[in-house]
HTML snippet that shows the backbone in 3Dmol.js (N, CA, C, O; Angstrom):
<script src="https://3Dmol.org/build/3Dmol-min.js"></script>
<div id="view" style="width:600px;height:400px;position:relative"></div>
<script>
const pdb = `
ATOM      1  N   MET A   1     114.097  85.238  82.597  1.00  0.00           N
ATOM      2  CA  MET A   1     114.018  85.787  83.934  1.00  0.00           C
ATOM      3  C   MET A   1     115.420  86.113  84.419  1.00  0.00           C
ATOM      4  O   MET A   1     116.353  85.335  84.224  1.00  0.00           O
ATOM      5  N   GLY A   2     115.559  87.263  85.049  1.00  0.00           N
ATOM      6  CA  GLY A   2     116.866  87.710  85.495  1.00  0.00           C
ATOM      7  C   GLY A   2     117.202  87.262  86.897  1.00  0.00           C
ATOM      8  O   GLY A   2     116.380  86.683  87.608  1.00  0.00           O
ATOM      9  N   ALA A   3     118.422  87.543  87.269  1.00  0.00           N
ATOM     10  CA  ALA A   3     118.863  87.255  88.638  1.00  0.00           C
ATOM     11  C   ALA A   3     118.272  88.315  89.568  1.00  0.00           C
ATOM     12  O   ALA A   3     118.291  89.499  89.230  1.00  0.00           O
ATOM     13  N   PRO A   4     117.749  87.921  90.729  1.00  0.00           N
ATOM     14  CA  PRO A   4     117.176  88.898  91.651  1.00  0.00           C
ATOM     15  C   PRO A   4     118.203  89.928  92.108  1.00  0.00           C
ATOM     16  O   PRO A   4     119.362  89.605  92.369  1.00  0.00           O
ATOM     17  N   VAL A   5     117.750  91.170  92.198  1.00  0.00           N
ATOM     18  CA  VAL A   5     118.586  92.257  92.691  1.00  0.00           C
ATOM     19  C   VAL A   5     118.487  92.345  94.205  1.00  0.00           C
ATOM     20  O   VAL A   5     119.427  92.772  94.875  1.00  0.00           O
ATOM     21  N   GLY A   6     117.345  91.940  94.737  1.00  0.00           N
ATOM     22  CA  GLY A   6     117.148  91.999  96.178  1.00  0.00           C
ATOM     23  C   GLY A   6     118.039  91.001  96.899  1.00  0.00           C
ATOM     24  O   GLY A   6     118.298  89.906  96.401  1.00  0.00           O
ATOM     25  N   ALA A   7     118.503  91.396  98.077  1.00  0.00           N
ATOM     26  CA  ALA A   7     119.368  90.525  98.886  1.00  0.00           C
ATOM     27  C   ALA A   7     118.515  89.535  99.668  1.00  0.00           C
ATOM     28  O   ALA A   7     117.524  89.931 100.281  1.00  0.00           O
ATOM     29  N   PRO A   8     118.884  88.250  99.660  1.00  0.00           N
ATOM     30  CA  PRO A   8     118.130  87.279 100.453  1.00  0.00           C
ATOM     31  C   PRO A   8     118.381  87.507 101.945  1.00  0.00           C
ATOM     32  O   PRO A   8     119.523  87.671 102.375  1.00  0.00           O
ATOM     33  N   ILE A   9     117.304  87.516 102.721  1.00  0.00           N
ATOM     34  CA  ILE A   9     117.383  87.734 104.164  1.00  0.00           C
ATOM     35  C   ILE A   9     116.830  86.490 104.848  1.00  0.00           C
ATOM     36  O   ILE A   9     115.647  86.174 104.719  1.00  0.00           O
ATOM     37  N   SER A  10     117.691  85.790 105.575  1.00  0.00           N
ATOM     38  CA  SER A  10     117.255  84.546 106.213  1.00  0.00           C
ATOM     39  C   SER A  10     117.381  84.561 107.730  1.00  0.00           C
ATOM     40  O   SER A  10     116.852  83.684 108.413  1.00  0.00           O
ATOM     41  N   ASP A  11     118.094  85.577 108.260  1.00  0.00           N
ATOM     42  CA  ASP A  11     118.292  85.628 109.703  1.00  0.00           C
ATOM     43  C   ASP A  11     118.757  87.028 110.101  1.00  0.00           C
ATOM     44  O   ASP A  11     118.912  87.906 109.252  1.00  0.00           O
ATOM     45  N   GLU A  12     118.975  87.221 111.392  1.00  0.00           N
ATOM     46  CA  GLU A  12     119.387  88.532 111.889  1.00  0.00           C
ATOM     47  C   GLU A  12     120.734  88.965 111.316  1.00  0.00           C
ATOM     48  O   GLU A  12     120.955  90.149 111.062  1.00  0.00           O
ATOM     49  N   THR A  13     121.627  88.008 111.115  1.00  0.00           N
ATOM     50  CA  THR A  13     122.949  88.337 110.570  1.00  0.00           C
ATOM     51  C   THR A  13     122.838  88.898 109.156  1.00  0.00           C
ATOM     52  O   THR A  13     123.483  89.896 108.836  1.00  0.00           O
ATOM     53  N   SER A  14     122.030  88.270 108.311  1.00  0.00           N
ATOM     54  CA  SER A  14     121.899  88.761 106.932  1.00  0.00           C
ATOM     55  C   SER A  14     121.161  90.096 106.904  1.00  0.00           C
ATOM     56  O   SER A  14     121.460  90.947 106.066  1.00  0.00           O
ATOM     57  N   LEU A  15     120.194  90.291 107.815  1.00  0.00           N
ATOM     58  CA  LEU A  15     119.519  91.588 107.888  1.00  0.00           C
ATOM     59  C   LEU A  15     120.479  92.672 108.355  1.00  0.00           C
ATOM     60  O   LEU A  15     120.498  93.763 107.786  1.00  0.00           O
ATOM     61  N   SER A  16     121.266  92.395 109.367  1.00  0.00           N
ATOM     62  CA  SER A  16     122.231  93.381 109.868  1.00  0.00           C
ATOM     63  C   SER A  16     123.250  93.740 108.798  1.00  0.00           C
ATOM     64  O   SER A  16     123.615  94.907 108.654  1.00  0.00           O
ATOM     65  N   ALA A  17     123.714  92.739 108.041  1.00  0.00           N
ATOM     66  CA  ALA A  17     124.667  93.004 106.953  1.00  0.00           C
ATOM     67  C   ALA A  17     124.027  93.884 105.883  1.00  0.00           C
ATOM     68  O   ALA A  17     124.654  94.820 105.386  1.00  0.00           O
ATOM     69  N   TRP A  18     122.775  93.583 105.529  1.00  0.00           N
ATOM     70  CA  TRP A  18     122.088  94.379 104.507  1.00  0.00           C
ATOM     71  C   TRP A  18     121.889  95.813 104.994  1.00  0.00           C
ATOM     72  O   TRP A  18     122.102  96.759 104.236  1.00  0.00           O
ATOM     73  N   LEU A  19     121.482  95.979 106.257  1.00  0.00           N
ATOM     74  CA  LEU A  19     121.309  97.320 106.805  1.00  0.00           C
ATOM     75  C   LEU A  19     122.631  98.080 106.862  1.00  0.00           C
ATOM     76  O   LEU A  19     122.651  99.299 106.687  1.00  0.00           O
ATOM     77  N   GLY A  20     123.732  97.374 107.105  1.00  0.00           N
ATOM     78  CA  GLY A  20     125.043  98.012 107.092  1.00  0.00           C
ATOM     79  C   GLY A  20     125.400  98.555 105.718  1.00  0.00           C
ATOM     80  O   GLY A  20     126.083  99.573 105.600  1.00  0.00           O
ATOM     81  N   GLN A  21     124.936  97.870 104.684  1.00  0.00           N
ATOM     82  CA  GLN A  21     125.189  98.303 103.303  1.00  0.00           C
ATOM     83  C   GLN A  21     124.151  99.302 102.813  1.00  0.00           C
ATOM     84  O   GLN A  21     124.376 100.000 101.825  1.00  0.00           O
ATOM     85  N   ASN A  22     123.021  99.373 103.498  1.00  0.00           N
ATOM     86  CA  ASN A  22     121.912 100.245 103.100  1.00  0.00           C
ATOM     87  C   ASN A  22     121.387 101.012 104.312  1.00  0.00           C
ATOM     88  O   ASN A  22     120.233 100.824 104.697  1.00  0.00           O
ATOM     89  N   PRO A  23     122.202 101.869 104.919  1.00  0.00           N
ATOM     90  CA  PRO A  23     121.806 102.540 106.165  1.00  0.00           C
ATOM     91  C   PRO A  23     120.582 103.447 106.021  1.00  0.00           C
ATOM     92  O   PRO A  23     119.902 103.712 107.012  1.00  0.00           O
ATOM     93  N   ASP A  24     120.291 103.921 104.824  1.00  0.00           N
ATOM     94  CA  ASP A  24     119.105 104.761 104.628  1.00  0.00           C
ATOM     95  C   ASP A  24     117.821 103.993 104.917  1.00  0.00           C
ATOM     96  O   ASP A  24     116.790 104.596 105.213  1.00  0.00           O
ATOM     97  N   ALA A  25     117.877 102.672 104.833  1.00  0.00           N
ATOM     98  CA  ALA A  25     116.688 101.844 105.071  1.00  0.00           C
ATOM     99  C   ALA A  25     116.167 101.994 106.495  1.00  0.00           C
ATOM    100  O   ALA A  25     114.978 101.788 106.743  1.00  0.00           O
ATOM    101  N   LEU A  26     117.039 102.348 107.431  1.00  0.00           N
ATOM    102  CA  LEU A  26     116.581 102.537 108.809  1.00  0.00           C
ATOM    103  C   LEU A  26     115.594 103.689 108.914  1.00  0.00           C
ATOM    104  O   LEU A  26     114.715 103.672 109.776  1.00  0.00           O
ATOM    105  N   GLY A  27     115.723 104.678 108.061  1.00  0.00           N
ATOM    106  CA  GLY A  27     114.816 105.814 108.090  1.00  0.00           C
ATOM    107  C   GLY A  27     113.686 105.725 107.086  1.00  0.00           C
ATOM    108  O   GLY A  27     112.563 106.139 107.372  1.00  0.00           O
ATOM    109  N   GLU A  28     113.977 105.189 105.911  1.00  0.00           N
ATOM    110  CA  GLU A  28     112.962 105.206 104.852  1.00  0.00           C
ATOM    111  C   GLU A  28     112.352 103.849 104.541  1.00  0.00           C
ATOM    112  O   GLU A  28     111.414 103.776 103.747  1.00  0.00           O
ATOM    113  N   GLY A  29     112.844 102.787 105.130  1.00  0.00           N
ATOM    114  CA  GLY A  29     112.297 101.461 104.870  1.00  0.00           C
ATOM    115  C   GLY A  29     112.951 100.805 103.663  1.00  0.00           C
ATOM    116  O   GLY A  29     113.994 101.253 103.186  1.00  0.00           O
ATOM    117  N   ALA A  30     112.330  99.746 103.178  1.00  0.00           N
ATOM    118  CA  ALA A  30     112.903  98.969 102.085  1.00  0.00           C
ATOM    119  C   ALA A  30     111.795  98.372 101.226  1.00  0.00           C
ATOM    120  O   ALA A  30     110.659  98.212 101.672  1.00  0.00           O
ATOM    121  N   THR A  31     112.144  98.052 100.003  1.00  0.00           N
ATOM    122  CA  THR A  31     111.274  97.286  99.118  1.00  0.00           C
ATOM    123  C   THR A  31     111.510  95.821  99.431  1.00  0.00           C
ATOM    124  O   THR A  31     112.651  95.407  99.633  1.00  0.00           O
ATOM    125  N   PHE A  32     110.439  95.027  99.473  1.00  0.00           N
ATOM    126  CA  PHE A  32     110.639  93.600  99.714  1.00  0.00           C
ATOM    127  C   PHE A  32     109.798  92.758  98.773  1.00  0.00           C
ATOM    128  O   PHE A  32     108.762  93.201  98.275  1.00  0.00           O
ATOM    129  N   VAL A  33     110.253  91.554  98.540  1.00  0.00           N
ATOM    130  CA  VAL A  33     109.474  90.523  97.860  1.00  0.00           C
ATOM    131  C   VAL A  33     109.711  89.206  98.583  1.00  0.00           C
ATOM    132  O   VAL A  33     110.745  89.011  99.221  1.00  0.00           O
ATOM    133  N   VAL A  34     108.751  88.316  98.478  1.00  0.00           N
ATOM    134  CA  VAL A  34     108.900  86.947  98.956  1.00  0.00           C
ATOM    135  C   VAL A  34     108.695  86.066  97.732  1.00  0.00           C
ATOM    136  O   VAL A  34     107.604  86.016  97.166  1.00  0.00           O
ATOM    137  N   GLY A  35     109.754  85.372  97.331  1.00  0.00           N
ATOM    138  CA  GLY A  35     109.698  84.536  96.140  1.00  0.00           C
ATOM    139  C   GLY A  35     108.880  83.275  96.359  1.00  0.00           C
ATOM    140  O   GLY A  35     108.457  82.982  97.477  1.00  0.00           O
ATOM    141  N   LEU A  36     108.661  82.533  95.286  1.00  0.00           N
ATOM    142  CA  LEU A  36     107.856  81.312  95.345  1.00  0.00           C
ATOM    143  C   LEU A  36     108.437  80.268  96.294  1.00  0.00           C
ATOM    144  O   LEU A  36     107.702  79.432  96.818  1.00  0.00           O
ATOM    145  N   ALA A  37     109.746  80.309  96.518  1.00  0.00           N
ATOM    146  CA  ALA A  37     110.388  79.375  97.452  1.00  0.00           C
ATOM    147  C   ALA A  37     110.339  79.882  98.897  1.00  0.00           C
ATOM    148  O   ALA A  37     110.861  79.233  99.803  1.00  0.00           O
ATOM    149  N   GLY A  38     109.711  81.043  99.109  1.00  0.00           N
ATOM    150  CA  GLY A  38     109.587  81.592 100.453  1.00  0.00           C
ATOM    151  C   GLY A  38     110.756  82.436 100.905  1.00  0.00           C
ATOM    152  O   GLY A  38     110.860  82.762 102.088  1.00  0.00           O
ATOM    153  N   VAL A  39     111.640  82.799  99.986  1.00  0.00           N
ATOM    154  CA  VAL A  39     112.813  83.604 100.330  1.00  0.00           C
ATOM    155  C   VAL A  39     112.436  85.085 100.339  1.00  0.00           C
ATOM    156  O   VAL A  39     111.929  85.615  99.351  1.00  0.00           O
ATOM    157  N   LEU A  40     112.693  85.745 101.478  1.00  0.00           N
ATOM    158  CA  LEU A  40     112.506  87.185 101.606  1.00  0.00           C
ATOM    159  C   LEU A  40     113.702  87.882 100.978  1.00  0.00           C
ATOM    160  O   LEU A  40     114.846  87.531 101.265  1.00  0.00           O
ATOM    161  N   ARG A  41     113.447  88.866 100.122  1.00  0.00           N
ATOM    162  CA  ARG A  41     114.511  89.664  99.515  1.00  0.00           C
ATOM    163  C   ARG A  41     114.224  91.134  99.774  1.00  0.00           C
ATOM    164  O   ARG A  41     113.087  91.592  99.656  1.00  0.00           O
ATOM    165  N   LEU A  42     115.277  91.868 100.130  1.00  0.00           N
ATOM    166  CA  LEU A  42     115.176  93.304 100.372  1.00  0.00           C
ATOM    167  C   LEU A  42     116.007  94.068  99.358  1.00  0.00           C
ATOM    168  O   LEU A  42     117.054  93.602  98.907  1.00  0.00           O
ATOM    169  N   ALA A  43     115.522  95.248  99.009  1.00  0.00           N
ATOM    170  CA  ALA A  43     116.253  96.179  98.138  1.00  0.00           C
ATOM    171  C   ALA A  43     115.991  97.582  98.665  1.00  0.00           C
ATOM    172  O   ALA A  43     115.029  97.787  99.405  1.00  0.00           O
ATOM    173  N   PRO A  44     116.828  98.557  98.299  1.00  0.00           N
ATOM    174  CA  PRO A  44     116.580  99.931  98.742  1.00  0.00           C
ATOM    175  C   PRO A  44     115.157 100.377  98.404  1.00  0.00           C
ATOM    176  O   PRO A  44     114.580  99.927  97.414  1.00  0.00           O
ATOM    177  N   ARG A  45     114.603 101.247  99.215  1.00  0.00           N
ATOM    178  CA  ARG A  45     113.202 101.676  99.160  1.00  0.00           C
ATOM    179  C   ARG A  45     112.756 102.128  97.781  1.00  0.00           C
ATOM    180  O   ARG A  45     111.608 101.883  97.412  1.00  0.00           O
ATOM    181  N   ARG A  46     113.586 102.754  97.031  1.00  0.00           N
ATOM    182  CA  ARG A  46     113.188 103.276  95.720  1.00  0.00           C
ATOM    183  C   ARG A  46     113.339 102.244  94.593  1.00  0.00           C
ATOM    184  O   ARG A  46     113.176 102.577  93.419  1.00  0.00           O
ATOM    185  N   SER A  47     113.645 101.010  94.949  1.00  0.00           N
ATOM    186  CA  SER A  47     113.780  99.944  93.953  1.00  0.00           C
ATOM    187  C   SER A  47     112.403  99.460  93.501  1.00  0.00           C
ATOM    188  O   SER A  47     111.433  99.506  94.258  1.00  0.00           O
ATOM    189  N   GLU A  48     112.341  99.003  92.270  1.00  0.00           N
ATOM    190  CA  GLU A  48     111.111  98.409  91.758  1.00  0.00           C
ATOM    191  C   GLU A  48     110.982  96.981  92.262  1.00  0.00           C
ATOM    192  O   GLU A  48     111.976  96.265  92.380  1.00  0.00           O
ATOM    193  N   HIS A  49     109.765  96.573  92.556  1.00  0.00           N
ATOM    194  CA  HIS A  49     109.534  95.202  93.012  1.00  0.00           C
ATOM    195  C   HIS A  49     109.983  94.186  91.960  1.00  0.00           C
ATOM    196  O   HIS A  49     110.547  93.143  92.293  1.00  0.00           O
ATOM    197  N   LEU A  50     109.733  94.493  90.717  1.00  0.00           N
ATOM    198  CA  LEU A  50     110.115  93.595  89.626  1.00  0.00           C
ATOM    199  C   LEU A  50     111.619  93.369  89.606  1.00  0.00           C
ATOM    200  O   LEU A  50     112.075  92.245  89.393  1.00  0.00           O
ATOM    201  N   ALA A  51     112.391  94.425  89.824  1.00  0.00           N
ATOM    202  CA  ALA A  51     113.853  94.293  89.863  1.00  0.00           C
ATOM    203  C   ALA A  51     114.298  93.535  91.107  1.00  0.00           C
ATOM    204  O   ALA A  51     115.209  92.709  91.039  1.00  0.00           O
ATOM    205  N   CYS A  52     113.666  93.809  92.237  1.00  0.00           N
ATOM    206  CA  CYS A  52     114.012  93.128  93.484  1.00  0.00           C
ATOM    207  C   CYS A  52     113.834  91.618  93.324  1.00  0.00           C
ATOM    208  O   CYS A  52     114.613  90.833  93.864  1.00  0.00           O
ATOM    209  N   ALA A  53     112.807  91.223  92.581  1.00  0.00           N
ATOM    210  CA  ALA A  53     112.513  89.803  92.367  1.00  0.00           C
ATOM    211  C   ALA A  53     113.246  89.217  91.173  1.00  0.00           C
ATOM    212  O   ALA A  53     113.138  88.020  90.908  1.00  0.00           O
ATOM    213  N   GLY A  54     113.994  90.048  90.445  1.00  0.00           N
ATOM    214  CA  GLY A  54     114.672  89.556  89.247  1.00  0.00           C
ATOM    215  C   GLY A  54     113.681  89.135  88.181  1.00  0.00           C
ATOM    216  O   GLY A  54     113.965  88.229  87.398  1.00  0.00           O
ATOM    217  N   ALA A  55     112.517  89.780  88.137  1.00  0.00           N
ATOM    218  CA  ALA A  55     111.445  89.498  87.184  1.00  0.00           C
ATOM    219  C   ALA A  55     110.826  88.119  87.381  1.00  0.00           C
ATOM    220  O   ALA A  55     110.122  87.624  86.501  1.00  0.00           O
ATOM    221  N   ASN A  56     111.082  87.494  88.531  1.00  0.00           N
ATOM    222  CA  ASN A  56     110.494  86.194  88.842  1.00  0.00           C
ATOM    223  C   ASN A  56     109.159  86.392  89.550  1.00  0.00           C
ATOM    224  O   ASN A  56     108.901  87.460  90.107  1.00  0.00           O
ATOM    225  N   GLU A  57     108.309  85.367  89.530  1.00  0.00           N
ATOM    226  CA  GLU A  57     107.029  85.432  90.231  1.00  0.00           C
ATOM    227  C   GLU A  57     107.266  85.472  91.741  1.00  0.00           C
ATOM    228  O   GLU A  57     108.253  84.934  92.243  1.00  0.00           O
ATOM    229  N   VAL A  58     106.345  86.117  92.451  1.00  0.00           N
ATOM    230  CA  VAL A  58     106.476  86.247  93.905  1.00  0.00           C
ATOM    231  C   VAL A  58     105.164  85.902  94.599  1.00  0.00           C
ATOM    232  O   VAL A  58     104.092  85.933  93.994  1.00  0.00           O
ATOM    233  N   LEU A  59     105.275  85.574  95.881  1.00  0.00           N
ATOM    234  CA  LEU A  59     104.107  85.336  96.724  1.00  0.00           C
ATOM    235  C   LEU A  59     103.586  86.638  97.319  1.00  0.00           C
ATOM    236  O   LEU A  59     102.386  86.796  97.542  1.00  0.00           O
ATOM    237  N   ALA A  60     104.509  87.573  97.576  1.00  0.00           N
ATOM    238  CA  ALA A  60     104.140  88.849  98.193  1.00  0.00           C
ATOM    239  C   ALA A  60     105.164  89.904  97.816  1.00  0.00           C
ATOM    240  O   ALA A  60     106.318  89.595  97.522  1.00  0.00           O
ATOM    241  N   ALA A  61     104.721  91.157  97.828  1.00  0.00           N
ATOM    242  CA  ALA A  61     105.613  92.285  97.551  1.00  0.00           C
ATOM    243  C   ALA A  61     105.086  93.491  98.303  1.00  0.00           C
ATOM    244  O   ALA A  61     103.881  93.620  98.523  1.00  0.00           O
ATOM    245  N   GLY A  62     105.987  94.367  98.693  1.00  0.00           N
ATOM    246  CA  GLY A  62     105.548  95.562  99.393  1.00  0.00           C
ATOM    247  C   GLY A  62     106.723  96.386  99.865  1.00  0.00           C
ATOM    248  O   GLY A  62     107.843  96.266  99.368  1.00  0.00           O
ATOM    249  N   PHE A  63     106.429  97.239 100.852  1.00  0.00           N
ATOM    250  CA  PHE A  63     107.438  98.103 101.451  1.00  0.00           C
ATOM    251  C   PHE A  63     107.431  97.840 102.943  1.00  0.00           C
ATOM    252  O   PHE A  63     106.375  97.675 103.552  1.00  0.00           O
ATOM    253  N   SER A  64     108.615  97.803 103.522  1.00  0.00           N
ATOM    254  CA  SER A  64     108.713  97.581 104.961  1.00  0.00           C
ATOM    255  C   SER A  64     109.384  98.776 105.615  1.00  0.00           C
ATOM    256  O   SER A  64     110.192  99.471 104.999  1.00  0.00           O
ATOM    257  N   GLY A  65     109.040  98.999 106.854  1.00  0.00           N
ATOM    258  CA  GLY A  65     109.692 100.013 107.655  1.00  0.00           C
ATOM    259  C   GLY A  65     110.478  99.321 108.750  1.00  0.00           C
ATOM    260  O   GLY A  65     110.138  98.210 109.155  1.00  0.00           O
ATOM    261  N   THR A  66     111.509  99.961 109.222  1.00  0.00           N
ATOM    262  CA  THR A  66     112.306  99.388 110.296  1.00  0.00           C
ATOM    263  C   THR A  66     112.533 100.431 111.369  1.00  0.00           C
ATOM    264  O   THR A  66     112.431 101.635 111.131  1.00  0.00           O
ATOM    265  N   THR A  67     112.838  99.946 112.543  1.00  0.00           N
ATOM    266  CA  THR A  67     113.266 100.813 113.629  1.00  0.00           C
ATOM    267  C   THR A  67     114.500 100.172 114.240  1.00  0.00           C
ATOM    268  O   THR A  67     114.761  98.988 114.030  1.00  0.00           O
ATOM    269  N   HIS A  68     115.240 100.939 114.981  1.00  0.00           N
ATOM    270  CA  HIS A  68     116.442 100.403 115.615  1.00  0.00           C
ATOM    271  C   HIS A  68     116.089  99.239 116.532  1.00  0.00           C
ATOM    272  O   HIS A  68     116.813  98.244 116.571  1.00  0.00           O
ATOM    273  N   ALA A  69     114.997  99.345 117.264  1.00  0.00           N
ATOM    274  CA  ALA A  69     114.589  98.282 118.180  1.00  0.00           C
ATOM    275  C   ALA A  69     114.261  97.007 117.412  1.00  0.00           C
ATOM    276  O   ALA A  69     114.551  95.906 117.881  1.00  0.00           O
ATOM    277  N   TYR A  70     113.665  97.150 116.250  1.00  0.00           N
ATOM    278  CA  TYR A  70     113.298  95.986 115.439  1.00  0.00           C
ATOM    279  C   TYR A  70     114.523  95.183 115.029  1.00  0.00           C
ATOM    280  O   TYR A  70     114.492  93.953 115.034  1.00  0.00           O
ATOM    281  N   THR A  71     115.591  95.868 114.677  1.00  0.00           N
ATOM    282  CA  THR A  71     116.777  95.164 114.203  1.00  0.00           C
ATOM    283  C   THR A  71     117.510  94.437 115.325  1.00  0.00           C
ATOM    284  O   THR A  71     118.376  93.606 115.055  1.00  0.00           O
ATOM    285  N   LYS A  72     117.181  94.734 116.567  1.00  0.00           N
ATOM    286  CA  LYS A  72     117.836  94.094 117.688  1.00  0.00           C
ATOM    287  C   LYS A  72     117.183  92.772 118.083  1.00  0.00           C
ATOM    288  O   LYS A  72     117.797  91.974 118.790  1.00  0.00           O
ATOM    289  N   GLY A  73     115.958  92.528 117.643  1.00  0.00           N
ATOM    290  CA  GLY A  73     115.277  91.318 118.064  1.00  0.00           C
ATOM    291  C   GLY A  73     114.441  90.692 116.960  1.00  0.00           C
ATOM    292  O   GLY A  73     113.285  90.334 117.186  1.00  0.00           O
ATOM    293  N   ILE A  74     115.001  90.559 115.788  1.00  0.00           N
ATOM    294  CA  ILE A  74     114.260  90.035 114.645  1.00  0.00           C
ATOM    295  C   ILE A  74     113.986  88.542 114.782  1.00  0.00           C
ATOM    296  O   ILE A  74     114.823  87.778 115.263  1.00  0.00           O
ATOM    297  N   THR A  75     112.812  88.155 114.353  1.00  0.00           N
ATOM    298  CA  THR A  75     112.471  86.738 114.267  1.00  0.00           C
ATOM    299  C   THR A  75     111.972  86.496 112.850  1.00  0.00           C
ATOM    300  O   THR A  75     110.986  87.094 112.420  1.00  0.00           O
ATOM    301  N   LEU A  76     112.655  85.619 112.130  1.00  0.00           N
ATOM    302  CA  LEU A  76     112.229  85.289 110.757  1.00  0.00           C
ATOM    303  C   LEU A  76     111.740  83.868 110.712  1.00  0.00           C
ATOM    304  O   LEU A  76     111.336  83.388 109.652  1.00  0.00           O
TER     305      LEU A  76
END
`;
const viewer = $3Dmol.createViewer("view");
viewer.addModel(pdb, "pdb");
viewer.setStyle({}, {cartoon: {color: "spectrum"}});
viewer.zoomTo();
viewer.render();
</script>
């Protein structure tokens, strides 16, 4: 099993940092996985879920959309 490519998101600060590095996500969304330990990981929208998870098992996977308002009041 490989190292996850997706960035772990645990709070508003980590989400804001990830969005700063991936500004296209504000318009097109992101790929996400939730690992077995409950860690949310985000990767650019065109990323494969398998790569985002580092080929590890997950509890959930999908695509998320964001809006500017959402990033101002996130609750994780």
